[in-house]
C-alpha positions in Angstrom: 93.9 148.1 -36.8 95.1 147.6 -33.3 94.1 144.7 -31.1 93.2 145.7 -27.6 93.3 142.1 -26.2 97.0 141.6 -25.7 97.1 141.5 -21.9 96.4 137.9 -21.5 98.9 136.7 -24.0 101.9 139.0 -23.4 104.2 136.3 -22.1 103.8 134.4 -25.3 102.6 135.8 -28.6 99.6 134.4 -30.4 98.1 135.8 -33.6 95.4 134.2 -35.5 95.7 133.6 -39.2 92.8 135.9 -39.8 94.6 138.7 -38.0 97.7 138.1 -40.1 95.6 138.5 -43.2 95.2 142.1 -42.1 98.9 142.8 -42.3 98.8 143.6 -45.9 95.9 145.9 -45.3 98.0 147.9 -42.9 100.2 148.9 -45.8 100.9 156.6 -52.2 111.1 179.0 -68.1 113.7 180.2 -70.4 113.0 179.1 -74.0 116.7 179.0 -74.9 118.1 177.3 -71.8 116.9 173.7 -71.8 117.6 172.7 -68.2 114.6 171.5 -66.3 116.4 169.6 -63.6 115.5 172.0 -60.9 111.9 172.2 -61.8 111.7 168.4 -62.0 113.1 168.0 -58.5 110.8 170.6 -57.1 107.8 169.2 -58.8 108.5 165.7 -57.6 109.0 166.7 -54.1 106.0 168.8 -54.0 107.4 171.1 -51.4 105.7 174.4 -50.8 106.2 177.1 -48.2 103.4 175.5 -46.1 105.1 172.1 -46.4 108.4 173.6 -45.3 106.8 175.1 -42.2 105.2 171.8 -41.4 108.6 170.1 -41.8 110.2 172.6 -39.4 107.5 172.0 -36.9 108.0 168.3 -37.1 111.8 168.7 -36.8 111.2 170.9 -33.7 108.8 168.3 -32.2 111.3 165.5 -33.0 114.1 167.3 -31.2 112.0 168.0 -28.0 110.0 164.8 -27.7 111.5 161.4 -26.6 111.5 158.4 -28.9 108.5 156.1 -28.2 110.8 153.1 -27.5 112.2 155.0 -24.5 109.1 154.0 -22.6 110.0 150.4 -23.2 113.6 150.7 -22.2 112.7 152.6 -19.0 110.1 149.9 -18.2 112.7 147.2 -18.9 115.2 149.1 -16.6 112.7 149.2 -13.7 111.9 145.6 -14.1 115.5 144.6 -14.2 116.2 146.5 -11.0 113.4 144.7 -9.2 114.5 141.4 -10.8 118.2 141.8 -9.8 117.3 142.8 -6.2 115.0 139.7 -6.0 117.6 137.5 -7.5 120.3 138.7 -5.2 118.0 138.2 -2.2 117.3 134.7 -3.4 121.0 134.0 -3.9 121.7 135.3 -0.4 118.9 133.2 1.0 120.1 130.1 -0.8 123.6 130.6 0.5 122.2 131.2 4.0 120.2 128.0 3.9 123.0 125.8 2.5 125.9 127.2 4.6 124.2 128.4 7.8 121.1 126.3 8.3 121.8 123.0 6.5 125.5 123.3 7.2 125.4 124.4 10.8 122.0 123.3 12.1 121.2 120.4 9.9 121.2 117.9 12.8 119.4 120.2 15.3 116.7 121.4 12.9 113.1 120.4 13.6 111.7 118.0 11.0 109.2 120.5 9.7 111.9 123.2 9.4 114.2 120.8 7.5 111.5 119.9 5.0 110.2 123.5 4.7 113.8 124.7 3.9 114.3 121.9 1.4 111.0 122.6 -0.3 111.7 126.3 -0.5 115.2 125.7 -1.9 113.7 123.4 -4.5 111.0 125.9 -5.4 113.5 128.7 -5.6 115.8 126.6 -7.7 113.0 125.8 -10.0 112.0 129.4 -10.3 115.5 130.6 -10.9 116.0 127.9 -13.6 112.7 128.7 -15.3 113.4 132.4 -15.1 116.8 132.1 -16.8 115.2 130.3 -19.7 111.9 132.1 -20.0 113.3 135.0 -22.0 114.9 132.6 -24.4 111.6 130.9 -25.1 109.9 134.3 -25.4 112.4 135.2 -28.1 111.6 132.0 -29.9 107.9 132.8 -29.6 108.4 136.1 -31.3 110.3 134.4 -34.2 107.2 132.2 -34.9 104.8 135.2 -35.2 106.5 136.8 -38.2 106.3 133.4 -40.0 102.9 132.4 -38.9 101.2 133.7 -42.0 103.7 131.9 -44.2 103.6 128.7 -42.3 99.8 128.8 -42.1 99.7 129.4 -45.9 101.9 126.3 -46.4 99.4 124.2 -44.3 96.4 125.6 -46.1 98.1 125.2 -49.5 99.1 121.6 -48.7 95.5 120.9 -47.7 94.3 122.5 -50.9 96.6 120.4 -53.0 95.4 117.2 -51.3 91.8 118.2 -51.7 92.3 118.9 -55.4 94.0 115.6 -55.9 91.1 113.8 -54.2 88.6 115.7 -56.2 90.4 114.7 -59.3 90.1 111.1 -58.4 86.4 111.5 -57.9 86.1 113.4 -61.1 87.6 110.5 -63.0 84.6 108.4 -62.0 81.7 110.9 -61.9 82.6 114.3 -63.3 85.5 113.5 -65.5 84.2 115.2 -68.7 83.5 118.4 -66.8 86.3 118.8 -64.2 89.3 117.0 -65.5 90.9 119.8 -67.5 90.2 122.5 -64.9 91.5 120.4 -62.0 94.6 119.4 -63.8 95.3 123.0 -64.5 94.7 124.1 -60.9 96.7 121.2 -59.5 99.6 121.9 -61.8 99.5 125.6 -60.9 99.4 125.0 -57.1 102.0 122.3 -57.5 104.3 124.8 -59.1 103.5 127.3 -56.4 104.4 124.7 -53.8 107.6 123.9 -55.5 108.4 127.6 -55.9 107.6 128.4 -52.2 109.5 125.6 -50.6 112.8 126.8 -49.4 115.5 124.1 -48.6 117.1 124.7 -45.2 120.0 122.8 -43.7 119.1 123.3 -40.1 116.0 123.5 -38.0 114.5 126.9 -37.2 114.1 127.4 -33.4 110.4 128.3 -33.9 109.7 125.1 -35.9 111.4 122.4 -33.8 108.6 119.9 -32.9 109.2 118.5 -29.4 106.5 116.0 -29.9 106.0 113.7 -32.9 103.0 114.3 -35.2 102.6 117.8 -34.0 104.5 119.9 -36.6 101.7 122.4 -36.6 102.2 123.2 -32.9 104.6 126.1 -32.1 106.0 124.6 -28.9 108.1 127.6 -28.0 105.2 129.8 -27.2 103.5 127.2 -25.0 106.8 126.4 -23.1 107.1 130.1 -22.5 103.7 130.2 -20.9 104.4 127.1 -18.9 107.5 128.6 -17.5 105.7 131.8 -16.7 103.0 130.1 -14.7 105.6 127.8 -13.1 107.4 130.9 -11.7 104.2 132.4 -10.4 103.2 129.1 -8.6 106.7 128.8 -7.2 106.8 132.3 -5.9 103.3 132.0 -4.4 104.2 128.7 -2.7 107.4 130.3 -1.3 105.3 133.2 0.1 102.9 130.8 1.6 105.5 128.6 3.3 107.7 131.4 4.5 104.7 133.4 5.8 103.4 130.3 7.6 106.7 129.7 9.4 107.2 133.3 10.3 103.7 133.6 11.7 103.7 130.3 13.5 107.3 130.7 14.7 107.4 127.0 15.7 111.2 126.4 15.4 111.3 124.1 18.4 112.3 124.6 22.0 115.8 125.5 23.1 117.0 124.1 26.4 119.1 126.1 28.7 122.7 125.4 28.1 122.0 123.9 24.6 124.6 125.9 22.8 124.1 124.2 19.5 120.5 125.6 19.2 120.8 129.0 20.7 121.0 130.8 17.3 118.8 128.5 15.4 115.6 130.6 15.8 117.3 133.8 14.5 118.9 131.9 11.6 115.6 130.4 10.6 113.8 133.8 10.8 116.4 135.4 8.6 116.1 132.7 6.0 112.3 132.8 5.9 112.4 136.6 5.7 114.8 136.5 2.8 112.7 133.9 1.0 109.5 135.9 1.7 111.1 139.2 0.6 112.5 137.6 -2.6 109.2 136.0 -3.5 107.2 139.2 -2.8 109.6 141.2 -4.9 109.2 138.8 -7.8 105.4 138.9 -7.5 105.6 142.7 -7.3 107.7 142.6 -10.5 105.0 140.5 -12.2 102.2 142.7 -10.9 104.1 145.8 -12.2 104.5 144.0 -15.5 100.8 143.1 -15.8 99.8 146.6 -14.8 101.9 148.3 -17.4 101.3 145.8 -20.2 97.7 144.6 -19.6 96.1 147.6 -17.9 98.0 150.6 -19.2 98.5 148.9 -22.6 102.1 150.0 -22.8 103.0 147.9 -25.8 99.9 149.0 -27.7 100.6 152.6 -26.9 104.2 152.4 -28.1 103.1 150.5 -31.2 100.7 153.3 -31.9 103.3 156.0 -31.2 105.7 154.3 -33.6 102.9 154.2 -36.3 103.0 150.4 -36.5 100.1 148.3 -37.5 99.1 144.9 -36.3 102.4 143.4 -37.5 104.2 146.0 -35.5 103.2 144.5 -32.2 105.6 141.6 -32.9 108.4 144.0 -33.5 107.7 146.0 -30.3 107.5 142.8 -28.2 110.8 141.5 -29.7 112.5 144.8 -29.0 111.2 144.9 -25.4 112.3 141.3 -24.7 115.8 142.1 -26.0 116.1 145.2 -23.9 114.9 143.4 -20.8 117.2 140.5 -21.5 120.2 142.8 -21.8 119.3 144.7 -18.6 118.8 141.4 -16.7 121.8 139.5 -18.0 124.3 142.4 -18.1 124.3 145.9 -16.7 120.9 147.3 -15.9 121.8 150.2 -18.2 122.5 148.0 -21.3 118.8 148.0 -22.3 118.5 151.8 -21.9 121.2 152.2 -24.6 119.0 150.4 -27.2 116.9 152.1 -29.8 114.5 150.7 -32.4 116.6 151.7 -35.5 119.9 150.1 -34.3 117.9 147.0 -33.1 116.3 146.7 -36.6 119.6 147.1 -38.4 121.1 144.3 -36.3 118.2 142.0 -37.3 118.9 142.7 -41.0 122.1 140.8 -40.7 120.4 137.7 -39.3 120.1 134.5 -41.3 116.6 134.0 -40.0 114.0 135.3 -42.4 111.6 136.1 -39.6 114.1 138.4 -37.9 114.9 140.0 -41.3 111.2 140.6 -41.7 110.9 142.3 -38.3 114.0 144.4 -39.1 112.8 145.6 -42.5 109.3 146.3 -41.1 110.7 148.6 -38.4 113.1 150.4 -40.7 110.4 150.9 -43.4 107.9 152.3 -40.9 110.4 154.7 -39.3 111.7 155.7 -42.8 108.2 156.8 -44.0 107.2 158.4 -40.7 107.9 162.1 -40.9 108.6 162.3 -37.2 111.4 159.7 -37.3 112.4 159.7 -41.0 115.4 162.1 -40.7 117.1 160.4 -37.8 116.4 156.9 -39.2 117.8 157.7 -42.6 120.8 159.4 -41.1 121.6 156.2 -39.1 121.1 154.0 -42.1 123.1 156.3 -44.4 126.3 156.1 -42.3 126.1 152.3 -42.0 127.4 150.9 -45.3 126.9 147.2 -44.4 123.2 147.9 -43.8 122.8 149.7 -47.1 124.6 146.8 -48.8 122.2 144.3 -47.1 119.2 146.3 -48.2 120.5 146.4 -51.8 121.1 142.6 -51.6 117.5 142.1 -50.5 116.2 143.6 -53.8 117.3 140.5 -55.5 115.2 138.2 -53.3 112.4 137.0 -55.6 111.1 134.2 -53.5 107.3 134.7 -53.0 107.7 134.2 -49.3 110.2 137.0 -49.1 108.0 139.5 -51.0 107.4 141.7 -48.0 111.1 141.8 -47.0 112.0 142.8 -50.6 109.2 145.4 -50.8 110.2 146.9 -47.4 113.9 147.1 -48.5 112.8 148.9 -51.7 110.7 151.4 -49.8 113.6 152.1 -47.4 116.0 152.6 -50.3 113.6 154.9 -52.0 113.6 157.1 -49.0 117.3 156.8 -48.5 118.0 157.9 -52.0 116.2 161.1 -51.5 119.3 162.8 -50.0 122.3 163.3 -52.3 125.0 161.9 -50.0 123.0 158.7 -49.4 122.2 158.3 -53.1 125.9 158.4 -53.8 126.5 155.7 -51.2 123.7 153.5 -52.7 124.9 153.9 -56.3 128.5 153.3 -55.2 127.7 149.8 -54.0 128.9 147.2 -56.5 125.9 145.7 -58.4 123.4 148.3 -56.9 122.0 149.3 -60.3 121.6 145.7 -61.4 119.7 145.0 -58.1 117.4 148.0 -58.6 116.9 146.9 -62.2 115.7 143.5 -60.9 112.7 145.3 -59.4 111.5 146.3 -62.8 109.3 143.6 -64.4 106.8 144.5 -67.1 103.9 142.1 -66.8 103.0 142.6 -70.4 106.0 140.6 -71.4 105.8 137.9 -68.8 104.4 135.4 -71.2 107.0 136.0 -73.9 109.6 133.3 -74.3 109.0 131.8 -70.9 111.8 129.2 -71.3 114.4 131.8 -72.4 115.5 132.5 -68.8 114.5 130.9 -65.6 113.5 134.1 -64.0 110.8 134.8 -66.5 109.3 131.3 -66.1 109.2 131.7 -62.3 107.5 135.1 -62.6 105.1 133.8 -65.2 104.0 131.0 -63.0 103.4 133.2 -60.0 102.5 136.6 -61.4 99.0 136.3 -60.1 100.4 136.3 -56.5 103.2 138.8 -56.9 102.7 142.6 -56.7 104.7 143.6 -59.8 103.3 147.1 -60.1 104.3 148.1 -56.6 107.9 146.9 -57.2 107.9 148.6 -60.6 106.9 151.9 -59.0 109.4 151.5 -56.2 112.2 150.7 -58.7 111.4 153.7 -60.8 111.2 155.9 -57.8 114.6 154.8 -56.6 116.2 155.4 -60.0 114.5 158.8 -60.3 116.0 159.9 -57.0 119.4 158.5 -57.9 119.3 160.3 -61.3 119.4 163.7 -59.6 123.2 163.2 -59.5 125.0 163.6 -62.8 127.4 160.6 -62.1 124.5 158.3 -61.2 122.8 159.1 -64.6 125.9 157.7 -66.3 125.7 154.6 -64.2 122.1 154.1 -65.1 123.0 154.4 -68.7 125.8 151.9 -68.4 123.7 149.3 -66.7 123.0 146.5 -69.2 119.4 146.3 -70.2 118.2 149.0 -67.8 117.3 151.8 -70.4 115.1 149.5 -72.5 113.3 148.4 -69.3 112.6 152.1 -68.4 111.4 152.9 -71.9 109.2 149.9 -71.9 107.3 151.4 -69.0 106.5 154.5 -71.0 104.2 152.5 -73.2 100.6 153.4 -73.0 97.5 153.2 -75.1 94.0 154.6 -75.4 92.5 151.9 -73.2 94.8 152.7 -70.3 94.6 156.5 -70.4 90.9 156.7 -71.0 89.9 154.0 -68.6 88.5 155.3 -65.3 88.8 152.1 -63.3 90.4 152.9 -60.0 93.3 151.1 -58.5 94.9 149.1 -61.2 94.7 151.9 -63.8 96.1 154.5 -61.3 98.9 152.2 -60.5 99.9 151.7 -64.1 99.5 155.5 -64.8 101.8 156.2 -61.9 104.3 153.8 -63.4 104.1 155.6 -66.7 104.5 158.9 -65.0 107.5 157.9 -63.0 109.2 156.3 -66.0 108.6 159.6 -68.0 110.0 161.6 -65.1 113.1 159.4 -65.0 113.6 159.5 -68.8 113.3 163.3 -68.6 116.0 163.6 -65.9 118.3 161.3 -67.9 117.9 163.2 -71.2 118.3 166.5 -69.5 121.8 165.6 -68.2 124.5 167.9 -69.5 127.9 167.2 -70.9 129.2 164.1 -72.6 127.1 161.9 -70.3 123.9 163.7 -71.4 124.8 163.3 -75.1 125.4 159.6 -74.7 122.2 159.1 -72.8 120.2 161.1 -75.4 121.7 159.1 -78.2 121.1 155.7 -76.5 117.6 156.5 -75.5 116.7 157.9 -79.0 118.1 154.7 -80.6 115.7 152.5 -78.7 113.0 151.8 -81.3 110.1 152.2 -78.9 111.1 155.6 -77.4 109.6 158.1 -79.8 106.5 156.0 -80.7 105.7 155.6 -76.9 106.0 159.3 -76.4 103.7 159.9 -79.4 101.1 157.6 -77.8 101.3 159.6 -74.6 100.6 162.8 -76.5 97.8 161.3 -78.5 95.9 159.5 -75.7 96.9 161.6 -72.6 94.2 164.3 -72.9 93.0 163.4 -69.4 96.6 163.5 -68.0 98.2 166.8 -69.1 101.2 166.2 -66.7 102.0 163.1 -68.7 101.7 165.0 -71.9 104.0 167.7 -70.6 106.6 165.2 -69.6 106.5 163.5 -73.0 106.9 166.8 -74.7 109.8 167.9 -72.6 111.6 164.6 -73.3 111.2 165.3 -77.0 112.6 168.8 -76.5 115.7 167.4 -74.9 116.2 164.6 -77.4 116.0 167.2 -80.1 119.3 168.6 -78.8 120.9 165.8 -80.8 120.8 166.1 -84.6 120.1 162.4 -85.2 117.4 162.2 -82.6 115.8 165.4 -84.1 115.6 163.7 -87.5 114.2 160.5 -86.0 111.4 162.4 -84.2 110.5 164.2 -87.4 110.1 161.0 -89.4 108.1 159.2 -86.8 104.6 159.4 -88.0 102.2 161.6 -86.1 104.7 163.3 -83.6 104.7 166.7 -85.2 101.0 166.5 -85.9 100.2 165.7 -82.2 102.5 168.6 -81.1 100.7 171.1 -83.3 97.3 169.7 -82.2 98.2 170.6 -78.6 100.0 173.8 -79.4 97.4 175.3 -81.7 94.4 174.1 -79.7 91.5 176.5 -80.2 90.6 177.0 -76.6 90.3 180.5 -75.2 90.2 179.4 -71.6 92.2 176.5 -70.1 93.5 175.6 -66.7 97.0 176.2 -65.8 98.2 172.7 -66.5 96.8 172.7 -70.0 98.5 176.1 -70.7 101.8 174.7 -69.5 101.4 171.8 -71.9 100.7 174.2 -74.8 103.8 176.2 -74.0 105.9 173.1 -73.8 104.6 171.9 -77.1 105.6 175.2 -78.8 109.1 174.9 -77.3 109.4 171.3 -78.6 108.3 172.3 -82.1 110.8 175.2 -82.1 113.6 172.7 -81.2 112.6 170.2 -83.9 112.5 172.9 -86.5 116.0 174.2 -85.5 118.6 173.4 -88.1 116.4 170.6 -89.6 115.4 171.2 -93.2 113.4 167.9 -93.3 111.4 168.8 -90.2 110.6 172.3 -91.5 109.3 170.8 -94.7 107.2 168.3 -92.8 105.7 171.2 -90.8 104.9 173.2 -93.9 103.2 170.1 -95.3 100.9 170.0 -92.3 99.3 173.3 -93.5 99.7 175.1 -90.2 101.8 178.1 -91.4 98.8 180.4 -91.5 97.7 179.3 -88.0 101.2 180.0 -86.7 101.0 183.5 -88.0 97.6 183.9 -86.4 99.1 182.6 -83.1 101.3 185.7 -82.9 98.2 187.4 -81.6 97.7 184.9 -78.8 99.6 186.1 -75.7 100.0 182.5 -74.3 101.8 181.0 -77.3 103.0 184.0 -79.4 106.6 183.7 -78.2 107.0 180.1 -79.3 105.0 180.7 -82.4 107.5 183.5 -83.4 110.4 181.2 -82.7 108.9 178.4 -84.9 108.2 180.9 -87.7 111.8 182.2 -87.5 113.2 178.7 -87.8 110.9 177.9 -90.7 112.1 181.0 -92.5 115.8 180.1 -92.0 115.9 176.4 -92.5 113.1 175.5 -95.0 115.2 176.1 -98.1 114.6 178.0 -101.3 112.1 175.6 -102.7 109.6 176.6 -99.9 109.9 180.3 -100.6 106.4 180.5 -101.9 104.9 178.9 -98.8 106.8 181.3 -96.6 105.7 184.5 -98.4 102.6 184.5 -96.2 104.9 185.6 -93.4 104.5 189.2 -94.6 101.1 189.3 -93.1 102.7 189.1 -89.7 104.7 192.3 -90.1 102.2 194.6 -88.3 102.0 192.3 -85.3 105.8 192.0 -85.2 106.3 195.8 -85.3 103.8 196.4 -82.6 105.5 193.9 -80.3 108.9 195.5 -80.9 107.7 198.9 -79.7 105.7 197.7 -76.8 106.7 194.1 -75.8 108.5 192.8 -72.8 112.1 191.4 -72.9 111.3 187.8 -74.0 108.7 188.8 -76.5 110.9 191.6 -77.7 113.8 189.3 -78.4 111.9 186.7 -80.5 110.0 189.4 -82.4 113.2 191.2 -83.2 114.6 188.0 -84.5 111.5 187.4 -86.6 111.3 191.0 -87.9 114.6 190.8 -89.7 113.4 187.8 -91.6 109.9 189.1 -92.3 111.2 192.3 -94.0 113.6 190.2 -96.2 110.5 188.8 -97.9 109.4 192.4 -98.7 110.5 195.1 -101.1 111.3 198.6 -99.9 107.9 199.8 -101.0 106.1 197.0 -99.2 108.1 197.7 -96.1 107.3 201.4 -96.2 103.6 200.6 -96.6 103.6 198.2 -93.6 105.4 200.8 -91.4 102.9 203.5 -92.5 99.9 201.3 -91.9 101.2 200.3 -88.5 101.6 204.0 -87.6 105.3 203.6 -87.0 107.9 205.8 -88.5 111.4 204.7 -89.5 113.0 207.2 -87.1 110.9 205.8 -84.2 111.9 202.2 -85.1 115.6 203.2 -85.4 115.4 205.0 -82.1 113.9 201.9 -80.4 116.7 199.7 -81.7 119.4 202.2 -80.4 117.6 202.3 -77.0 117.6 198.6 -76.8 121.4 198.5 -77.3 121.8 201.2 -74.7 119.7 199.3 -72.2 121.5 196.0 -72.8 125.1 197.2 -72.7 126.3 193.7 -71.9 125.0 190.2 -72.7 121.9 189.2 -70.8 121.4 185.7 -69.6 117.6 185.8 -70.0 117.6 187.3 -73.5 121.1 186.3 -74.8 120.3 187.0 -78.5 118.6 190.4 -78.2 121.6 192.4 -79.3 122.2 190.1 -82.2 118.7 190.5 -83.5 118.8 194.3 -83.0 122.0 194.5 -85.1 120.5 192.2 -87.8 117.4 194.4 -88.1 119.6 197.5 -88.2 121.7 196.0 -91.0 118.6 195.2 -93.0 117.3 198.8 -92.6 120.6 200.3 -93.7 120.8 198.0 -96.7 117.2 198.7 -97.6 117.5 202.5 -97.5 120.8 204.5 -97.5 119.0 207.3 -95.7 118.6 205.1 -92.7 122.4 205.0 -92.3 122.6 208.7 -91.5 119.6 208.4 -89.2 121.3 205.6 -87.2 124.5 207.7 -87.1 122.7 210.7 -85.7 121.0 208.5 -83.0 124.4 207.3 -81.7 124.4 203.8 -83.2 128.1 203.9 -83.9 128.9 204.4 -80.2 126.6 201.6 -79.1 128.2 199.2 -81.7 131.6 199.9 -80.3 130.3 199.0 -76.8 129.0 195.8 -78.3 132.4 194.9 -79.7 134.0 195.4 -76.3 131.4 193.2 -74.5 130.6 190.4 -76.8 130.5 186.9 -75.3 130.1 183.3 -76.4 126.7 183.4 -74.8 125.4 185.4 -77.7 126.5 183.0 -80.4 124.2 180.1 -79.6 120.5 179.5 -80.2 120.0 176.8 -77.5 121.8 175.8 -74.3 121.9 172.6 -72.3 122.8 173.8 -68.8 125.8 176.1 -69.4 126.8 174.3 -72.6 125.9 176.0 -75.9 124.1 174.0 -78.5 123.5 175.0 -82.2 126.1 177.6 -82.8 125.3 180.5 -85.1 127.2 180.7 -88.4 127.8 184.4 -87.9 129.0 185.7 -84.5 127.7 188.9 -82.9 131.2 190.3 -83.2 131.1 189.9 -86.9 127.7 191.4 -87.2 128.7 194.4 -85.1 131.8 195.0 -87.2 129.6 194.8 -90.4 127.1 197.3 -89.1 129.9 199.6 -87.9 131.6 199.4 -91.3 128.4 200.3 -93.1 128.1 203.4 -90.9 131.8 204.4 -91.5 131.6 203.8 -95.3 128.6 206.0 -95.6 130.3 208.8 -93.6 133.3 208.7 -95.8 
């Protein structure tokens, strides 16, 4: 991954095309309250207690350890100090030579001293000039590296086009019958690619200016940088040699007694040569220190490794170092110390140079995905609105050459949207949803109507080279994180054409879900999973926004059929099945959607196949899918006569009764049976009479069940006994070993225990009162029995504590759905009146 051979070429950066090809390689409940938003978010984040402890450890490590780039800024500071001392000594020596020596002793200097001083001044002037421009050329050299892969691709591509065209001419003479069609197709495709990849620019890029004709392939800036580097070394070495020679030889000429013009000449020359020697030695020491840290200690490679960068990261690290060094040399020595990688990368994003944009997005992407730096990085990006706007803008860049910039921007935004405050900022940018929508491109429809819009045609011509699935997954991931906020869900729904795109990604078939081929299939399955997660979060939204989203999503003609295919073919992917089932449950909150689901062929059948699966032992994920299927069936049967009739036609009523004995699914089975008894209609009365066989199981559960089981069984009991005569009911009670007094006492005890509405079992008091009313209507003696047990007192308490919570069958968040026709207050008054009438 890392190259260990950077020492020789640190002054100017050279990467081979083969190395650049490695860049890409351097790149994974309550049954009545329908509100799964919390579970979705927890499931997606995958955080456990262990993960939390690891995150805490990382946060502590981050707060106590310095950032990796601090090694570079400290190195740049030390180099700048040496450089400025050397430069100041050189300036002092230059002034001394021009003012003192050449100005005061020019006539009296020996010929050798005059020429030595002149040569040293020319050498120093050359070194100072080359030093002032070396960093500029080094910057230009770094610009070329990010684009080497692209430019090399252009050269190779142009060569390929020429080769194909020449082969075509040959084929016309020799191999025309065999090769003509194939070469024409290949030439046309590559010609289109060339046209697509060519970007018109109005100015020269610094890294592409050819200083020599017929040498466009030569990146002159890097070679000029090296030339200036060696020129400085030679200049400093020559200065050391000349100065040392004169200081050792000390042959400044004789001074005659009384010759006042020459009496200070020796001291002046010694000072000059000493200054020149000290300045040159300091410069050489600076270069030696540079080479020691960079070539021997591998400072750049170590920082690259600490930052988690790959091969491409070396370019970013060098560019950052050169900028820090330049600021320290050209301004205050502390200017470079104030720099950090994140701010540096954010500045590069605003550049008009694509190479700088690429470096900036690479740095931010790597820091955003690195657990050690992610929090600080995302915090800095999150408070910089222009940077967020720039990242959103980059999502629209569909040029093939800008694919990595676009992908990196999408990855950064996917991390940024993970925090609510940042997600609000992203969604608040004008056109943000449209930009995110542009990431979604289903390759199944690329060939459809290619001339309809230009975008499709471009993508169709280049889809073999473009990583659509990665962009699809990133787009869905961003939307999924944004949808955690209620307002963002509304914006997603209001974005033109976005909901149909999302639903399109839920499409699957037997080939995909049963195929075990690795990468491509897993990528597509991930896309299906994320689209289902996103749809689930949208349809689970509460309030008017949720109702609008559920209506719009259910009206898309592919929604329900796509979900049916997920249930039918997703046996190997129970998580996908569970997501599809939960979406159906939420859609069923709307009456129209409930009916659409019922009339879509095979949906109810697939749900019952999963729910009533004859499997005694299943893993946890399969059990959760079965429970979810039961909840969905219960929702579909709620207040829907047509769906209840469809269920009875499937011939599963007997199996539902048997399911009351299965602990895993008996709660949902009881709920489905209750809804069938209420909403099927009188014409189905014969089919429902089989419910009487469930009476013993129901009675047993009432006397010994937990709260949730107790609630649903109480609700079913009142309906079961309505299908029986008094004699049949007495027989069932006798056979079950339960006396009427015992049952009545149980009901009164339940009311005493639940002296106010319970959130977990909001309908339990309603069902108790309904069963008590049936018992008093069935046998007058039961009225006195209830009175003796204190039922009247408990009913008065119920009247004083009733709440709207008890009058609904289903809830979406805190909003009640499917209101009962008879309130608990009305039922309590009816039961109390029966007790009072009998007493009078």
